BAMI-955551 format. One line per 2 residues: number of its first residue (from 1); for each residue x, y, z of N, C-alpha, C, CB. Coordinates in pm, whole numbers, plus 50000, padded with zeros to 5 digits. Glycine has a CB too. Layout:
// residues N
NUM> X Y Z X Y Z X Y Z X Y Z  ... .
This chain:
// residues 214
1> 35264 27922 46655 35389 27890 46681 35367 27796 46795 35480 28010 46707  35447 27682 46798 35426 27589 46900 35451 27639 47038 35504 27477 46875 .
3> 35378 27584 47140 35408 27619 47264 35526 27628 47335 35354 27561 47319  35624 27503 47270 35747 27523 47339 35826 27616 47270 35820 27402 47356 .
5> 35800 27643 47153 35885 27781 47117 35871 27923 47146 35887 27794 47001  35700 27939 47188 35647 28044 47280 35738 28061 47386 35512 28011 47337 .
7> 35713 27932 47460 35790 27925 47626 35921 27960 47595 35797 27762 47715  35994 27910 47531 36147 27930 47494 36181 28089 47461 36185 27833 47353 .
9> 36085 28145 47366 36099 28277 47364 36079 28376 47491 36019 28309 47271  35965 28337 47566 35960 28396 47655 36040 28387 47755 35874 28390 47678 .
11> 36108 28310 47812 36219 28333 47866 36349 28365 47857 36223 28280 47898  36373 28374 47730 36510 28420 47655 36473 28596 47675 36527 28350 47451 .
13> 36347 28627 47604 36297 28750 47608 36286 28852 47714 36200 28736 47572  36244 28734 47846 36272 28822 47984 36403 28818 48033 36188 28778 48103 .
15> 36496 28735 48018 36636 28710 48052 36667 28870 47978 36721 28543 47977  36666 28888 47829 36739 29009 47789 36690 29132 47831 36748 29017 47655 .
17> 36541 29149 47868 36505 29253 47921 36522 29272 48063 36396 29266 47887  36561 29186 48141 36609 29176 48291 36745 29238 48286 36618 29017 48352 .
19> 36825 29193 48175 36974 29291 48212 36957 29386 48170 37112 29261 48163  36862 29419 48061 36877 29572 48003 36825 29671 48125 36773 29599 47849 .
21> 36706 29637 48179 36638 29688 48279 36708 29722 48427 36536 29599 48290  36806 29607 48446 36872 29615 48576 36964 29701 48576 36926 29503 48620 .
23> 37035 29710 48453 37140 29824 48422 37085 29937 48437 37199 29827 48290  36963 29984 48359 36894 30126 48406 36880 30136 48539 36755 30150 48354 .
25> 36804 30030 48599 36758 30082 48743 36855 30100 48823 36671 29999 48816  36969 30043 48799 37116 30094 48895 37148 30236 48917 37256 30046 48825 .
27> 37111 30288 48781 37134 30447 48756 37040 30530 48840 37108 30489 48599  36909 30484 48872 36801 30541 48932 36756 30497 49071 36702 30524 48847 .
29> 36835 30389 49105 36782 30312 49205 36742 30407 49362 36898 30191 49224  36856 30519 49361 36822 30559 49464 36705 30670 49517 36920 30582 49489 .
31> 36696 30707 49362 36574 30797 49412 36432 30689 49388 36562 30964 49302  36433 30592 49285 36309 30501 49274 36277 30435 49408 36330 30386 49165 .
33> 36387 30450 49500 36370 30351 49637 36316 30422 49750 36511 30288 49691  36306 30581 49731 36299 30625 49847 36167 30627 49881 36359 30737 49861 .
35> 36033 30603 49836 35931 30539 49910 35969 30437 49995 35841 30492 49832  36047 30334 49971 36084 30229 50015 36127 30241 50178 36185 30189 49924 .
37> 36227 30353 50160 36288 30391 50292 36159 30491 50404 36444 30497 50242  36101 30546 50315 35968 30636 50371 35907 30510 50485 35824 30687 50210 .
39> 35841 30415 50387 35782 30358 50440 35846 30263 50555 35722 30318 50353  35982 30215 50560 36043 30179 50663 36063 30272 50767 36146 30133 50628 .
41> 36090 30348 50747 36087 30488 50848 35995 30519 50958 36065 30603 50772  35875 30510 50885 35716 30511 50951 35725 30381 51073 35570 30466 50801 .
43> 35731 30281 50984 35744 30120 51011 35849 30096 51163 35834 30035 50848  35962 30152 51143 36063 30161 51281 36023 30261 51370 36219 30196 51251 .
45> 35982 30374 51343 35984 30481 51439 35813 30455 51491 36031 30652 51360  35710 30395 51446 35612 30340 51508 35584 30225 51571 35550 30345 51452 .
47> 35672 30114 51490 35699 29945 51560 35775 29927 51665 35770 29844 51471  35885 30039 51626 35978 29992 51767 36076 30087 51834 36075 29870 51731 .
49> 35958 30178 51896 36005 30287 51960 36104 30288 52074 35906 30344 51996  36089 30140 52120 36205 30114 52227 36332 30108 52201 36196 30006 52288 .
51> 36361 30065 52075 36495 30065 52026 36531 30196 51953 36514 29946 51935  36425 30217 51853 36481 30331 51796 36424 30480 51820 36478 30304 51663 .
53> 36546 30563 51804 36507 30715 51855 36495 30807 51767 36596 30775 51942  36527 30753 51641 36489 30853 51529 36559 30795 51395 36547 31016 51566 .
55> 36473 30820 51279 36536 30763 51143 36527 30895 51030 36434 30611 51082  36661 30883 51003 36670 30976 50876 36696 30920 50714 36790 31071 50909 .
57> 36663 30959 50636 36699 30914 50507 36781 31030 50412 36564 30867 50440  36869 31022 50336 36942 31051 50296 36996 31005 50169 36986 31051 50370 .
59> 36991 31047 50028 37052 31009 49913 37056 30839 49922 37200 31084 49902  36959 30799 49939 36939 30662 49908 36978 30564 50004 37002 30633 49795 .
61> 37007 30580 50137 37052 30528 50239 36960 30593 50367 37206 30551 50238  36928 30493 50466 36826 30483 50567 36918 30480 50675 36723 30360 50559 .
63> 36913 30587 50810 37003 30553 50916 36911 30533 51014 37111 30654 50953  36925 30473 51135 36847 30475 51239 36945 30497 51377 36760 30343 51235 .
65> 36923 30616 51443 36970 30616 51565 36881 30537 51668 36988 30750 51601  36979 30473 51757 36888 30355 51833 36919 30419 51984 36952 30160 51807 .
67> 36855 30352 52096 36855 30343 52215 36951 30245 52282 36738 30324 52242  37020 30147 52193 37065 30026 52230 37217 30063 52280 37051 29916 52107 .
69> 37208 30036 52396 37387 30101 52467 37490 29956 52429 37387 30133 52718  37617 30007 52413 37691 29912 52404 37812 29959 52465 37699 29865 52279 .
71> 37932 29871 52474 38046 29930 52546 38110 29981 52426 38138 29830 52641  38186 30110 52472 38275 30181 52358 38418 30093 52365 38305 30367 52396 .
73> 38479 30058 52270 38599 29981 52297 38706 30073 52336 38642 29899 52179  38806 30020 52419 38912 30117 52461 38894 30237 52541 38967 30161 52358 .
75> 38751 30271 52574 38738 30372 52663 38746 30326 52813 38615 30438 52634  38781 30453 52843 38813 30398 53001 38697 30407 53110 38937 30491 53067 .
77> 38702 30333 53200 38567 30330 53282 38442 30246 53249 38517 30460 53282  38472 30153 53138 38351 30105 53081 38246 30219 53015 38282 30029 53195 .
79> 38297 30322 52961 38214 30417 52882 38118 30321 52791 38313 30523 52788  37996 30373 52773 37884 30334 52676 37842 30414 52572 37773 30313 52738 .
81> 37797 30367 52461 37757 30474 52354 37643 30421 52308 37858 30502 52236  37539 30470 52226 37444 30422 52138 37461 30377 52019 37370 30493 52123 .
83> 37416 30279 51963 37457 30217 51797 37350 30318 51695 37405 29999 51772  37431 30326 51574 37344 30362 51466 37339 30267 51361 37379 30483 51413 .
85> 37250 30195 51311 37276 30102 51196 37194 30205 51062 37193 29920 51231  37261 30146 50991 37203 30192 50819 37212 30083 50715 37303 30321 50743 .
87> 37122 30126 50616 37122 30060 50497 37083 30132 50384 37050 29956 50505  37109 30071 50265 37090 30131 50129 36942 30096 50086 37202 30073 50019 .
89> 36850 30238 50089 36745 30185 50036 36678 30090 49931 36720 30249 50025  36778 30075 49819 36763 30010 49713 36813 29853 49718 36825 30089 49618 .
91> 36844 29843 49849 36914 29704 49862 36829 29577 49824 36959 29686 50010  36698 29600 49871 36604 29483 49857 36510 29510 49760 36533 29446 49980 .
93> 36520 29621 49651 36439 29680 49562 36424 29658 49427 36458 29782 49569  36522 29546 49394 36536 29489 49277 36447 29419 49199 36613 29427 49287 .
95> 36339 29397 49260 36235 29313 49223 36144 29395 49120 36157 29265 49352  36164 29533 49097 36078 29608 49009 36135 29555 48854 36093 29786 49041 .
97> 36285 29544 48854 36312 29495 48666 36262 29349 48659 36513 29490 48600  36292 29296 48769 36198 29162 48739 36074 29166 48719 36194 29074 48832 .
99> 35991 29233 48723 35857 29257 48744 35855 29325 48582 35813 29363 48896  35913 29413 48548 35871 29497 48415 35948 29385 48309 35945 29690 48408 .
101> 36041 29304 48349 36092 29219 48260 35977 29127 48218 36211 29148 48316  35943 29042 48304 35805 28942 48279 35697 29022 48208 35732 28884 48430 .
103> 35660 29148 48253 35567 29183 48162 35601 29228 48070 35489 29245 48191  35716 29282 48015 35789 29297 47872 35750 29172 47801 35962 29309 47879 .
105> 35824 29065 47877 35841 28956 47778 35676 28872 47726 35956 28838 47862  35603 28887 47814 35486 28827 47825 35395 28955 47703 35433 28812 48016 .
107> 35393 29053 47657 35384 29153 47597 35205 29180 47674 35421 29126 47419  35208 29202 47792 35118 29233 47887 35046 29335 47844 35171 29257 48005 .
109> 34930 29319 47835 34815 29422 47775 34804 29524 47880 34657 29351 47746  34792 29645 47861 34796 29773 47949 34942 29778 48010 34676 29770 48074 .
111> 35006 29789 47959 35159 29756 48005 35181 29868 48121 35287 29774 47863  35166 29980 48092 35232 30076 48190 35136 30100 48324 35258 30223 48109 .
113> 35015 30086 48283 34924 30076 48407 34951 29981 48499 34795 30054 48376  34985 29828 48423 35034 29722 48521 35156 29761 48585 35058 29591 48455 .
115> 35258 29811 48524 35378 29826 48559 35364 29935 48681 35464 29863 48435  35273 30062 48675 35296 30157 48777 35220 30086 48897 35241 30311 48737 .
117> 35112 30008 48894 35033 29917 48999 35161 29816 49059 34889 29815 48913  35223 29784 48970 35334 29683 49042 35443 29752 49120 35412 29593 48933 .
119> 35448 29871 49045 35570 29951 49134 35541 29965 49283 35594 30111 49082  35393 30040 49314 35330 30051 49437 35324 29943 49514 35213 30092 49425 .
121> 35285 29857 49422 35237 29699 49516 35354 29620 49584 35165 29568 49402  35477 29664 49497 35597 29627 49558 35688 29658 49672 35652 29638 49490 .
123> 35627 29804 49703 35667 29888 49791 35665 29805 49930 35580 30014 49783  35554 29754 49990 35539 29740 50116 35622 29571 50155 35364 29759 50146 .
125> 35642 29520 50040 35721 29405 50035 35864 29432 50035 35689 29329 49923  35921 29524 50005 36039 29575 49986 36094 29666 50148 36017 29673 49841 .
127> 35990 29730 50181 36021 29782 50311 36023 29668 50414 35919 29890 50350  35930 29545 50404 35972 29444 50494 36099 29397 50494 35902 29346 50481 .
129> 36159 29371 50404 36323 29328 50406 36395 29425 50440 36386 29284 50278  36383 29576 50419 36446 29650 50465 36447 29694 50613 36430 29724 50396 .
131> 36349 29691 50638 36324 29694 50818 36391 29579 50895 36152 29677 50863  36372 29478 50861 36408 29326 50909 36579 29342 50913 36344 29183 50779 .
133> 36603 29411 50796 36775 29408 50787 36793 29511 50900 36860 29466 50618  36751 29611 50935 36800 29704 51020 36780 29640 51158 36733 29839 51001 .
135> 36652 29551 51171 36627 29533 51303 36730 29415 51355 36472 29500 51320  36751 29335 51238 36861 29235 51284 37008 29305 51299 36872 29110 51171 .
137> 37039 29416 51272 37155 29457 51291 37162 29521 51421 37194 29532 51190  37036 29562 51463 37000 29625 51610 37032 29511 51713 36827 29673 51625 .
139> 36961 29385 51668 36986 29287 51772 37102 29220 51734 36874 29193 51796  37227 29212 51653 37321 29162 51660 37416 29244 51755 37353 29136 51540 .
141> 37383 29370 51760 37465 29505 51819 37468 29486 51978 37380 29667 51778  37317 29446 52019 37283 29432 52162 37345 29283 52195 37109 29447 52191 .
143> 37447 29302 52222 37495 29146 52309 37440 29131 52421 37648 29125 52352  37407 28960 52440 37334 28995 52584 37196 28907 52544 37300 29196 52622 .
145> 37160 28871 52442 37010 28828 52409 36910 28921 52433 36967 28714 52484  36771 28833 52420 36656 28933 52460 36651 28991 52560 36550 28892 52464 .
147> 36678 28944 52669 36671 29009 52785 36756 29159 52777 36725 28906 52895  36837 29178 52759 36928 29291 52752 36846 29369 52656 37085 29259 52704 .
149> 36785 29335 52548 36722 29421 52470 36555 29475 52485 36743 29359 52353  36532 29383 52582 36380 29431 52634 36251 29336 52572 36352 29604 52576 .
151> 36302 29211 52491 36219 29136 52456 36253 28994 52457 36181 29175 52352  36170 28890 52447 36154 28775 52489 36242 28712 52356 35993 28734 52521 .
153> 36288 28597 52411 36354 28487 52301 36326 28457 52174 36344 28375 52338  36177 28444 52189 36106 28399 52066 36083 28566 51935 35923 28322 52143 .
155> 36090 28648 52037 36095 28749 51950 36221 28766 51882 36062 28859 52011  36318 28751 51953 36434 28743 51898 36481 28667 51778 36494 28714 51980 .
157> 36425 28531 51805 36423 28443 51705 36323 28472 51568 36388 28322 51774  36233 28538 51572 36140 28554 51486 36193 28699 51398 35993 28559 51568 .
159> 36281 28751 51459 36361 28896 51400 36443 28817 51313 36463 29009 51520  36516 28694 51342 36599 28618 51273 36537 28573 51131 36635 28506 51360 .
161> 36447 28479 51169 36351 28437 51078 36294 28537 50941 36241 28407 51171  36256 28648 51024 36197 28739 50902 36318 28812 50830 36085 28863 50960 .
163> 36422 28813 50909 36543 28860 50819 36584 28765 50705 36671 28879 50908  36583 28639 50748 36607 28546 50627 36500 28550 50536 36625 28403 50664 .
165> 36384 28539 50557 36282 28544 50471 36293 28692 50368 36146 28533 50567  36311 28797 50438 36307 28905 50387 36453 28916 50283 36287 29008 50506 .
167> 36555 28843 50315 36664 28880 50236 36678 28744 50118 36807 28906 50345  36611 28604 50157 36645 28539 50036 36515 28506 49983 36737 28418 50052 .
169> 36390 28525 50017 36263 28499 49929 36190 28610 49915 36171 28396 49980  36158 28689 49958 36086 28816 49936 36120 28873 49835 36094 28904 50028 .
171> 36235 28951 49816 36275 29035 49715 36234 28951 49571 36440 29070 49735  36283 28824 49550 36261 28769 49387 36122 28724 49393 36367 28629 49330 .
173> 36072 28650 49519 35948 28587 49484 35802 28659 49462 35933 28498 49582  35829 28813 49540 35726 28926 49547 35688 28944 49399 35785 29071 49617 .
175> 35795 28978 49298 35749 29029 49181 35691 28929 49098 35848 29094 49115  35776 28785 49094 35706 28707 49031 35545 28650 49058 35787 28624 49031 .
177> 35543 28656 49188 35376 28610 49235 35285 28726 49163 35343 28615 49438  35330 28842 49164 35252 28971 49148 35239 28965 48996 35329 29116 49209 .
179> 35352 28919 48902 35316 28907 48757 35228 28788 48750 35443 28892 48660  35248 28689 48811 35149 28563 48784 35019 28575 48800 35172 28456 48862 .
181> 34963 28698 48894 34865 28759 48929 34770 28845 48783 34929 28850 49043  34889 28917 48735 34866 29025 48648 34864 28934 48526 34978 29151 48652 .
183> 34942 28838 48494 34946 28785 48359 34878 28651 48338 35085 28772 48319  34786 28631 48443 34731 28493 48490 34696 28414 48354 34588 28509 48592 .
185> 34633 28499 48269 34583 28409 48126 34716 28368 48064 34486 28509 47998  34816 28468 48030 34925 28420 47945 34996 28287 48029 35038 28553 47915 .
187> 35007 28302 48173 35072 28159 48227 34964 28089 48211 35132 28143 48382  34839 28062 48218 34789 27977 48200 34786 27897 48053 34699 28014 48247 .
189> 34814 27964 47974 34784 27917 47824 34912 27916 47756 34680 28015 47741  35017 27958 47852 35157 27909 47776 35254 27854 47862 35233 28025 47703 .
191> 35256 27846 47975 35333 27788 48069 35300 27654 48107 35335 27862 48174  35164 27693 48159 35127 27544 48217 35086 27483 48109 35013 27528 48330 .
193> 35038 27518 48021 35027 27401 47887 35134 27337 47862 34996 27455 47747  35233 27410 47855 35360 27327 47833 35415 27263 47936 35461 27398 47786 .
195> 35386 27255 48054 35424 27161 48137 35318 27031 48185 35468 27239 48246  35208 27057 48076 35119 26946 48096 35210 26802 48034 34962 26983 48007 .
197> 35170 26673 48095 35184 26561 47990 35113 26567 47859 35141 26440 48047  35182 26520 47754 35135 26530 47588 35030 26482 47589 35212 26459 47474 .
199> 34959 26402 47655 34863 26321 47656 34706 26406 47715 34922 26197 47747  34794 26509 47787 34665 26620 47856 34645 26727 47735 34725 26725 48029 .
201> 34747 26758 47650 34760 26890 47584 34651 26845 47496 34912 26942 47514  34533 26963 47457 34466 26969 47330 34508 26928 47234 34440 27063 47295 .
203> 34440 26839 47147 34497 26785 47021 34465 26896 46922 34434 26640 46976  34547 26883 46826 34531 27010 46688 34549 26910 46571 34680 27160 46678 .
205> 34390 26938 46522 34368 26872 46414 34405 26947 46295 34242 26832 46412  34486 26864 46214 34511 26926 46063 34426 26859 45942 34673 26905 46023 .
207> 34341 26960 45890 34254 26905 45774 34376 26887 45625 34105 27042 45740  34321 26724 45603 34420 26741 45468 34386 26793 45363 34464 26636 45416 .
209> 34448 26841 45294 34413 26915 45199 34386 26826 45052 34521 27020 45194  34281 26897 44967 34230 26821 44888 34360 26807 44754 34078 26886 44854 .
211> 34310 26711 44715 34411 26669 44560 34386 26745 44462 34388 26523 44485  34393 26763 44366 34369 26820 44208 34253 26744 44172 34500 26792 44088 .
213> 34168 26837 44124 34061 26752 44067 34037 26724 43918 33948 26803 44110  34027 26638 43905 33993 26599 43770 33956 26698 43654 33890 26518 43785 .
């Protein structure tokens, strides 16, 4: 099969698998993503104790009770209360069906072993996105800037940058980069060869057929 045909077939098959796997993943995402919530819980409780009082996991939702006080709207005498933030644990975990679709489309060797390894390797990246989603919510709720929150301005800006990275880049880039590492032979022989200029591709020689003998 020509490289062009193999490459086109790979992308079409990957897209088809992605649609099927995403639909299947949505039905089990709240349970499959629970380890992501556990990692985020540990990271928040150990890494942001100044802000976070406690973290709970419940039915695919992570909730953080914070120490950040805000004025209660409509309350008399300027009463204040502590905020609570939450997020779905599966919100940034959709990289798993992306990785599985690429592995299936490439007919990866040792598919199930690579799929299980990929599931666990993606967890820290998904937890990163989830943690900074919650931290961004806390930072936005604590009006008054970094001084009110007990952090420097550069730390506040760092939370905003990490949130953008974790929202726009990490969820899709991590599974693709992981697949490139797992299936680097396929990528090199099919994708890279197709992208090379035609004069750099290895020549394919065709032996002339022998005519009928007298």
